[in-house]
C-alpha positions as CSV (number, residue, x, y, z in Angstrom):
1,M,4.4,-68.0,-54.2
2,Q,4.2,-65.1,-51.4
3,L,7.4,-66.0,-50.2
4,C,9.0,-66.0,-53.6
5,M,7.6,-62.6,-54.8
6,R,8.6,-61.2,-51.3
7,L,12.3,-62.6,-52.1
8,C,12.7,-61.0,-55.2
9,A,11.4,-57.7,-54.1
10,A,14.3,-57.8,-51.3
11,I,16.9,-59.0,-53.7
12,L,15.8,-56.3,-56.0
13,A,15.4,-53.6,-53.0
14,A,19.3,-54.8,-52.2
15,G,20.3,-54.4,-55.6
16,A,19.1,-51.2,-56.0
17,L,20.5,-50.1,-52.7
18,T,24.0,-51.0,-53.7
19,A,24.1,-49.5,-56.9
20,A,22.7,-46.3,-55.2
21,A,25.9,-47.0,-53.0
22,E,28.3,-47.4,-55.8
23,E,27.0,-44.0,-57.3
24,Q,27.5,-42.0,-54.8
25,P,30.0,-39.4,-55.2
26,W,33.8,-40.4,-53.8
27,T,37.4,-39.1,-53.0
28,L,40.2,-40.6,-55.0
29,E,43.6,-39.8,-53.4
30,A,46.8,-40.5,-52.0
31,S,45.4,-43.4,-49.4
32,N,43.4,-45.2,-52.1
33,W,45.2,-44.0,-55.1
34,E,45.7,-47.6,-56.5
35,K,41.7,-47.2,-57.7
36,G,42.7,-44.4,-59.9
37,K,46.2,-45.9,-61.3
38,D,43.7,-47.2,-64.2
39,L,41.7,-43.9,-64.8
40,L,44.4,-41.1,-65.3
41,P,47.8,-41.0,-67.0
42,E,50.8,-41.9,-65.5
43,P,52.5,-38.7,-64.6
44,V,49.0,-38.0,-62.7
45,V,49.1,-40.8,-60.9
46,K,52.7,-40.4,-59.6
47,R,51.3,-36.9,-57.9
48,L,48.0,-38.5,-56.9
49,Q,50.7,-41.0,-55.4
50,K,52.5,-38.3,-53.9
51,G,49.1,-36.6,-52.5
52,E,49.2,-33.6,-54.8
53,Y,46.4,-34.3,-56.5
54,W,43.1,-35.0,-55.1
55,F,39.7,-36.1,-57.5
56,K,35.6,-36.1,-56.6
57,V,34.8,-38.4,-58.6
58,V,30.9,-38.5,-59.3
59,S,28.9,-40.8,-61.7
60,A,26.8,-39.6,-64.7
61,D,23.7,-41.4,-66.1
62,P,24.6,-42.2,-69.3
63,S,21.3,-41.4,-71.3
64,R,21.2,-37.9,-69.7
65,F,25.3,-37.1,-70.5
66,H,24.3,-38.2,-74.1
67,H,21.9,-35.8,-74.1
68,N,23.8,-33.3,-72.6
69,Y,24.1,-32.2,-76.6
70,S,20.4,-31.2,-78.6
71,Q,18.3,-34.0,-80.2
72,A,19.4,-31.7,-83.5
73,F,23.3,-33.0,-83.0
74,W,22.3,-36.3,-82.3
75,D,19.7,-36.6,-85.6
76,A,22.0,-34.8,-87.4
77,T,24.7,-37.2,-86.7
78,E,22.8,-40.0,-87.5
79,K,22.3,-38.6,-90.7
80,N,26.5,-38.1,-91.6
81,A,26.9,-42.0,-91.3
82,G,28.8,-43.1,-94.8
83,R,28.4,-39.9,-96.1
84,Y,32.0,-38.3,-95.4
85,D,35.8,-39.5,-96.1
86,L,39.7,-38.2,-95.5
87,D,41.7,-37.0,-98.2
88,E,44.3,-39.5,-98.4
89,K,47.4,-37.1,-98.7
90,T,45.9,-34.5,-95.9
91,C,43.2,-36.4,-93.9
92,G,41.2,-33.2,-94.4
93,L,37.2,-33.9,-94.6
94,K,35.6,-35.3,-97.9
95,D,32.2,-35.5,-99.2
96,K,31.8,-38.9,-100.5
97,A,29.3,-37.4,-103.1
98,T,31.6,-35.1,-104.3
99,D,35.3,-36.1,-103.7
100,K,35.6,-32.3,-102.4
101,I,35.8,-30.6,-99.2
102,P,32.2,-30.5,-97.9
103,D,29.9,-27.1,-98.2
104,F,29.1,-27.1,-94.6
105,V,29.0,-30.0,-91.8
106,F,26.7,-30.2,-88.7
107,G,26.7,-33.2,-86.5
108,L,29.7,-35.8,-85.9
109,P,30.8,-36.6,-89.2
110,F,31.8,-40.3,-88.0
111,P,29.3,-41.4,-86.2
112,Q,30.9,-45.0,-85.9
113,I,34.2,-45.5,-84.9
114,D,36.2,-48.8,-86.1
115,K,39.2,-49.2,-84.2
116,T,40.7,-51.2,-86.9
117,D,40.5,-48.5,-89.4
118,A,43.9,-46.8,-90.3
119,K,42.4,-43.7,-90.6
120,A,40.3,-44.2,-87.1
121,G,42.9,-41.6,-85.2
122,C,42.0,-38.4,-87.8
123,K,38.1,-39.7,-87.9
124,I,38.2,-39.5,-84.2
125,A,39.9,-35.5,-84.5
126,W,37.3,-34.6,-87.0
127,N,34.3,-35.7,-84.5
128,F,36.0,-33.7,-82.0
129,T,36.7,-30.6,-84.2
130,M,32.9,-30.7,-85.2
131,A,31.7,-31.3,-81.6
132,G,33.2,-28.2,-79.6
133,A,31.8,-26.3,-82.9
134,M,28.0,-26.4,-82.6
135,G,27.9,-23.4,-80.3
136,G,28.6,-21.5,-83.1
137,G,30.5,-18.4,-81.5
138,G,30.7,-16.9,-78.1
139,G,33.6,-15.8,-76.0
140,A,34.8,-15.2,-72.2
141,T,36.6,-12.8,-70.1
142,F,39.5,-15.3,-68.5
143,T,42.9,-15.2,-66.4
144,L,46.6,-16.9,-66.7
145,N,47.8,-18.0,-63.7
146,G,51.5,-19.0,-63.2
147,V,52.2,-21.1,-60.3
148,D,54.8,-22.8,-58.6
149,T,55.6,-24.6,-55.3
150,G,55.8,-21.0,-53.7
151,G,52.4,-19.8,-55.3
152,Q,51.3,-17.5,-57.9
153,F,53.8,-15.9,-59.7
154,R,52.4,-14.4,-62.5
155,R,48.6,-13.0,-63.3
156,I,47.1,-12.1,-66.9
157,K,43.8,-11.3,-67.4
158,A,42.3,-11.5,-71.2
159,F,39.8,-12.1,-73.3
160,I,38.4,-14.0,-76.4
161,H,35.4,-13.8,-78.8
162,T,35.3,-16.1,-81.3
163,R,33.1,-16.9,-84.8
164,G,32.2,-20.2,-86.2
165,Y,31.4,-20.9,-89.9
166,Q,31.2,-25.0,-89.8
167,G,29.1,-27.0,-87.5
168,R,27.1,-24.6,-85.9
169,H,23.2,-25.3,-85.2
170,F,20.9,-23.7,-87.7
171,G,23.2,-24.1,-90.7
172,P,25.8,-22.3,-92.1
173,L,26.2,-18.0,-92.0
174,K,24.6,-16.2,-94.8
175,D,28.0,-14.7,-95.6
176,N,31.8,-16.1,-95.8
177,P,33.6,-14.5,-98.2
178,E,36.6,-15.3,-97.2
179,G,35.7,-18.9,-96.9
180,L,36.8,-19.6,-93.3
181,S,36.0,-22.2,-90.7
182,G,36.6,-19.8,-87.9
183,E,37.9,-17.0,-86.9
184,A,38.8,-15.1,-83.4
185,I,40.0,-12.3,-81.5
186,A,42.1,-12.4,-78.0
187,G,43.4,-10.1,-75.9
188,A,45.3,-9.0,-72.6
189,L,43.4,-6.6,-70.2
190,E,46.0,-6.8,-67.5
191,P,48.3,-6.1,-66.4
192,V,49.4,-2.6,-67.7
193,D,52.7,-4.2,-69.7
194,V,50.7,-6.9,-71.8
195,E,47.3,-4.6,-72.0
196,G,46.8,-4.6,-75.7
197,V,48.5,-7.1,-77.1
198,S,46.4,-8.8,-79.2
199,T,45.8,-11.4,-81.6
200,L,43.7,-11.9,-84.7
201,T,43.1,-15.7,-86.3
202,K,41.5,-17.3,-89.2
203,R,40.8,-20.6,-90.0
204,Y,40.2,-21.7,-93.7
205,W,37.9,-24.0,-94.5
206,N,40.6,-25.5,-96.6
207,W,42.7,-28.9,-96.6
208,D,46.1,-27.1,-97.1
209,G,45.8,-23.7,-95.9
210,Q,47.6,-22.7,-93.1
211,D,46.2,-20.2,-90.5
212,A,46.0,-16.6,-91.1
213,V,47.7,-15.4,-87.7
214,W,48.7,-11.2,-87.1
215,A,49.6,-10.3,-83.4
216,Y,49.4,-6.6,-82.3
217,V,51.7,-5.1,-79.7
218,P,50.8,-1.7,-78.6
219,S,54.1,0.1,-78.1
220,T,54.8,-0.4,-82.4
221,R,50.9,0.2,-83.3
222,R,51.5,-2.6,-86.1
223,A,50.1,-5.6,-86.5
224,R,52.3,-8.4,-87.9
225,R,52.1,-11.9,-89.4
226,V,53.1,-14.6,-87.5
227,N,53.4,-18.3,-88.0
228,S,50.2,-20.5,-86.9
229,A,53.0,-23.1,-85.5
230,S,53.4,-20.3,-82.9
231,R,50.4,-22.1,-81.2
232,S,52.9,-24.4,-80.0
233,D,55.0,-21.1,-77.7
234,P,54.7,-20.6,-74.3
235,V,51.9,-18.2,-73.6
236,A,53.8,-14.7,-71.8
237,G,56.2,-16.7,-70.7
238,L,53.8,-19.3,-68.6
239,D,53.9,-23.3,-68.5
240,I,50.8,-23.0,-71.3
241,F,50.5,-22.7,-74.6
242,A,47.6,-21.6,-77.4
243,D,47.3,-25.2,-78.4
244,D,46.1,-26.0,-75.1
245,L,42.5,-24.6,-75.6
246,N,40.3,-28.0,-75.5
247,C,43.8,-29.4,-75.3
248,Y,43.8,-28.9,-79.2
249,G,43.8,-25.6,-81.1
250,G,44.6,-26.4,-84.4
251,K,43.2,-27.8,-87.6
252,V,43.3,-31.7,-88.3
253,E,45.4,-31.4,-91.1
254,Y,48.5,-29.9,-89.1
255,Y,48.5,-32.9,-87.4
256,Q,49.3,-36.9,-88.3
257,W,46.6,-38.9,-86.4
258,K,46.9,-42.6,-84.6
259,L,44.7,-44.5,-82.4
260,V,46.4,-46.4,-80.4
261,G,44.4,-47.5,-77.4
262,E,41.4,-46.8,-75.3
263,Q,40.3,-46.8,-71.9
264,T,38.5,-45.4,-68.8
265,I,39.3,-42.2,-67.6
266,L,38.3,-39.3,-65.1
267,A,37.1,-36.5,-66.7
268,P,37.8,-32.9,-65.5
269,L,33.7,-30.9,-65.3
270,L,32.3,-28.1,-63.5
271,Q,28.9,-30.2,-63.2
272,P,28.0,-33.4,-65.2
273,Y,24.8,-32.2,-66.7
274,P,24.0,-28.6,-68.3
275,F,24.0,-25.0,-67.3
276,P,21.1,-22.9,-68.6
277,S,21.7,-20.1,-70.5
278,K,19.8,-16.8,-70.6
279,S,19.1,-14.5,-73.8
280,V,19.9,-10.8,-73.5
281,S,19.6,-10.3,-76.9
282,P,17.6,-11.9,-79.6
283,T,21.3,-13.3,-80.9
284,R,23.1,-13.5,-77.6
285,Q,22.8,-15.9,-74.4
286,L,25.1,-15.5,-71.2
287,I,26.1,-18.4,-69.0
288,D,27.2,-18.2,-65.1
289,T,29.3,-20.5,-64.0
290,P,30.9,-21.1,-60.4
291,Y,34.9,-20.2,-59.8
292,M,37.4,-23.0,-59.5
293,A,39.5,-21.7,-56.6
294,A,43.2,-22.8,-56.6
295,G,45.2,-24.4,-53.8
296,Y,47.1,-21.3,-54.0
297,E,44.2,-19.1,-53.1
298,V,42.4,-21.5,-50.4
299,P,43.6,-21.4,-46.9
300,N,45.3,-24.2,-45.5
301,A,44.3,-26.3,-49.4
302,K,45.8,-29.8,-49.5
303,G,47.9,-30.8,-52.6
304,A,49.7,-29.0,-55.6
305,P,49.2,-24.8,-55.4
306,W,48.1,-25.2,-58.3
307,W,45.5,-27.9,-57.8
308,I,42.1,-27.1,-58.3
309,Q,39.9,-27.2,-55.1
310,Q,36.2,-25.9,-55.6
311,N,33.9,-26.4,-57.9
312,L,35.2,-29.4,-60.3
313,V,34.3,-32.9,-60.4
314,F,35.5,-36.1,-62.4
315,V,33.3,-38.2,-64.1
316,P,34.5,-41.5,-65.2
317,R,34.4,-41.6,-69.5
318,P,35.3,-44.1,-71.7
319,V,38.0,-42.7,-74.4
320,W,40.1,-43.3,-77.4
321,I,43.9,-42.9,-77.2
322,V,45.4,-41.2,-80.0
323,E,48.7,-39.9,-80.7
324,G,48.8,-36.8,-82.9
325,Q,52.4,-35.3,-84.1
326,S,53.2,-32.3,-86.5
327,S,55.1,-32.3,-89.6
328,D,55.6,-28.5,-89.3
329,P,59.6,-28.0,-88.3
330,Y,58.6,-24.4,-86.5
331,Y,56.1,-26.4,-84.2
332,N,57.3,-27.0,-80.9
333,F,56.0,-30.4,-79.5
334,G,56.7,-33.9,-80.7
335,K,54.7,-36.7,-79.7
336,V,51.5,-35.6,-78.1
337,I,49.2,-38.2,-76.4
338,M,45.1,-37.3,-76.2
339,Y,42.3,-38.8,-74.3
340,F,39.1,-38.1,-76.3
341,D,35.7,-39.4,-75.1
342,K,34.4,-41.7,-77.5
343,E,30.7,-40.2,-77.3
344,M,30.9,-36.6,-76.4
345,Y,34.5,-36.4,-78.5
346,R,36.2,-33.9,-75.9
347,I,39.8,-34.2,-74.7
348,Y,39.9,-34.2,-71.3
349,W,44.2,-35.1,-70.9
350,K,47.2,-34.9,-73.1
351,Q,50.7,-35.7,-72.7
352,V,53.3,-33.5,-74.5
353,H,56.4,-34.6,-75.6
354,N,59.3,-32.5,-77.0
355,R,60.9,-32.8,-80.4
356,A,63.3,-35.1,-79.3
357,G,61.1,-37.3,-77.6
358,E,60.9,-36.5,-74.4
359,Y,58.1,-36.3,-72.4
360,F,58.0,-33.5,-70.0
361,Y,54.1,-31.7,-69.9
362,T,51.1,-32.4,-69.0
363,A,47.5,-31.1,-69.5
364,M,43.8,-31.6,-68.1
365,C,41.0,-29.6,-70.1
366,G,38.0,-28.9,-68.2
367,Y,34.6,-28.4,-69.8
368,H,31.2,-27.3,-69.2
369,F,27.7,-27.9,-71.0
370,V,24.8,-25.6,-72.0
371,K,21.5,-26.6,-73.5
372,N,18.3,-25.0,-72.8
373,D,15.7,-27.2,-75.3
374,E,16.5,-30.0,-77.6
375,T,17.1,-27.5,-80.3
376,F,20.6,-26.1,-78.9
377,S,23.6,-26.8,-77.2
378,A,26.8,-25.8,-76.6
379,V,30.2,-27.4,-74.9
380,F,32.9,-24.9,-73.6
381,P,36.0,-25.4,-72.5
382,N,36.5,-23.6,-69.1
383,L,39.5,-24.9,-68.1
384,V,42.9,-25.7,-68.9
385,V,45.6,-26.8,-66.0
386,G,49.1,-27.0,-67.7
387,V,51.7,-28.7,-65.9
388,N,55.6,-28.7,-66.6
389,D,56.9,-32.0,-64.9
390,K,60.3,-30.7,-66.0
391,T,60.4,-27.1,-64.3
392,N,57.9,-28.4,-61.7
393,R,55.5,-25.2,-62.7
394,A,52.1,-25.1,-63.5
395,A,50.1,-22.8,-65.3
396,L,46.0,-22.4,-65.1
397,G,43.7,-20.9,-67.8
398,G,40.0,-20.0,-68.2
399,R,37.8,-20.3,-64.7
400,Y,35.9,-18.0,-65.8
401,Q,32.7,-17.1,-63.8
402,S,30.6,-15.7,-67.2
403,S,30.8,-16.2,-70.7
404,F,28.6,-16.1,-73.9
405,L,27.1,-17.1,-76.9
406,E,26.9,-15.1,-80.1
407,Q,24.8,-16.0,-83.3
408,S,25.3,-12.9,-85.2
409,W,28.5,-10.3,-85.0
410,D,29.0,-7.5,-86.6
411,P,30.5,-8.5,-90.0
412,S,33.5,-6.0,-89.6
413,Y,34.6,-7.2,-85.9
414,F,37.3,-10.1,-86.6
415,S,39.2,-7.8,-88.8
416,L,43.2,-5.4,-88.7
417,R,41.0,-2.4,-87.6
418,T,40.0,-4.0,-84.8
419,L,42.9,-5.6,-83.8
420,T,45.0,-2.4,-84.0
421,H,42.4,-0.3,-82.2
422,M,42.0,-2.3,-79.0
423,T,43.4,0.2,-76.6
424,D,41.7,3.7,-78.1
């Protein structure tokens, strides 16, 4: 009996050591690229093979990773089971009890996804939208960096401020006279030739309304209305697009969605688990995060000049593979293939085709989580690496070191008056 017990203990100990060894961080690079051929989109694998990309791979405990979102969020998600459906014509979210758009939604509207369901792609997109909305609003100052094989050729410093009306912890805001799901102001701070160029966006909580977008140029002192399809236009001539924020920045109703597969993918994260926030007022919390230096900023760096060298890890995550395509004739993209986390509903990668059906662009979208207790959490987009494989150029967006959450903006802040007085 004692011998048997000792043998069992030895076997268990050996198993534990093996598991611990498997969980150690490891580097995926050109010398072992085969280990990553099923963990990355094909255009990324090609650059991995050439030695242009490498990945620091770390594991994350599934239960702990699940709790990057608050228990309040998961409780609400569980209660949402069977509560919502989709409008057949628009793919808009519908309350089954009223057959109308719901007044307010918190948590994932579709806790279970049936991959045989013809509506699965749209349901996945709605889960993505509501997971990203849980923070309620906030902002950051960041940079956009154009990079080619010779290094950085353009840098723009900018900011974005947002307020969400749907999906937020603690329930709906008291006042929403315009019937919005969210609104944002973004603007350029430097260099001088683009300083003050800014936009105001208002997204309506309806099935068929377009975003209202205004652009302001200081030299003309005028704000003009622009088409919401401009999200697919290059930002300041760089290889990055407004639709790259979170890897998709539009309304769910703008796309036709189709679930086409599932796999495990390497998810780019600052770290696997949440950062804490620091309260600086009753309504505002600050979050400090490390800077993600790219190859052009690091002496003797390996890989492409735009590849992130520091403070980025890759966690293997199960994903849904979903195709999205806009029917708007003014939208520049054709088919877009996106990789959605099956549990956290973030898009980690996307491959973009033009309207002629030709592939030309891949975006990698990184995130970090914020959580102090089980009553509140948020997930922030902190990085986009957009690569144009036709021109062999790239652009980086985000990489900020400080961001904030704001629960109570001044009611008049998101307005044309604010937009047109940015440079006063």
